[in-house]
N, C-alpha and C positions, 0 to 999 in steps of 0.2 A: 618730504624726501622718502619716508617709508613707503608711501603708496607708489612712488615711481620705482622703487626697488622691487616691490611686489609685481608691478606691471612688467618690468624687465625679466624677472625670474619666471613668471608665468608664460610670457611669450617665448622665452628660450626653451622652456619645457615643452611647449606646444610644437615648436619647430624641430627640436632635436629628439624629443621623445620617440616618435615613430621611427626615426632613422636609427636610433640606438637599439630599439626593439627589433628592427629588421636585421641589424648586424649582430644581434644577441650580445650586446655590450652593456656594461653597467657604468663605466667611467670613461672619461675622455681619453685616458691613457690606453684603454683597450682599443679604442678607435684608431689612435695613432699607431699602435703596434700592428693592427691589421692592415692599415693603409701604407705605412712607411717602414715597418719592420721594427725589430727589437732594439736596434742601435739608436733609432730616433726616439723611441720611448725612453731609453736610458738617458739620452741627451736632454730631453725635456725634464726628466727627474732631477738631473744635476743642475739644470737651470733653475728649477724651483728651489733647490737647496741654496743657491746663491741669492735668489730673490727673497726667500722667506725671512732671513735675519734683517734685511733692510726694511721690509714691511713691518716686522715686529718692532724694530727700533723706532720707526716713525710713530707707531701707536704708543710705545712707551714714552717717547718724547712729548707727545700730546697730552698724555696722562700726567706726566711730570710737570708740565707747564700749568695745568689746572690745579694740581695738588700743591705745588709750591706757592702759587698765588693765594690759594685758600688758607694754607697753614703759615704763610710768611716764612718759608724756609728756603735756603739756597737750592737752586735747581740741580746742581751737580749732586748734592747729597740726596735730593729727592729721587733722582734717576737711579742711583745705586741702591737705595733702600727699596724703591718700588720694583726694581729688577729682581732683587733677592726675594721679595714677597711673592711676585708672580712665579718665579722659578720654584720656590718652595711649595707653593700651592699646587702648581701643575705637576711637580714630581711626586708630591705626597698623595694627591687625590686621583690623578690620572685624567685621561681625556674625557671620560664620561662626566666627571664632576665639573670640568671646565665647560663642557657643553650644557650641562644642567644649569650652571650659574649664568651662562649667556641667555638661556631660555628664560630664567627668572627675571633677568634684567630687561629682556624684551617685553615680558608680560607687564612689568611695572612701567616701563617707558612708553609703551604703545598708547595706553589711555591718557597719559599725561600729555603726550604730543598731539593726540587727536582732539582732546577736549580742552586744550589751553585756549585762553581768550585771544591770543595772537593768531591762532590758526583758523579762527572762525571768520 
């Protein structure tokens, strides 16, 4: 699964990289603003604000299912406790620490997933 993600991200970069460079844009929001105007850029930003909590909730629910099964605790209690832990960690340390923690998780999980006997 990780290799398919790498393939998709690299192909997306190869396709959109020259186009973004030609437009002198860094993000997709810049392209939307240039092509469709600032009103559409703002609409996409508001749409992301609606979509973000749903995506985060799905991730929190998946984590709670795993943790509640591991610790044999009620899933509702697990969701509340893990939600406070994630909120406290993110608010205390900031986005940089969250990204650093994700990088460390990737560094640990990549060799495990690539070298496990089931992937061979």
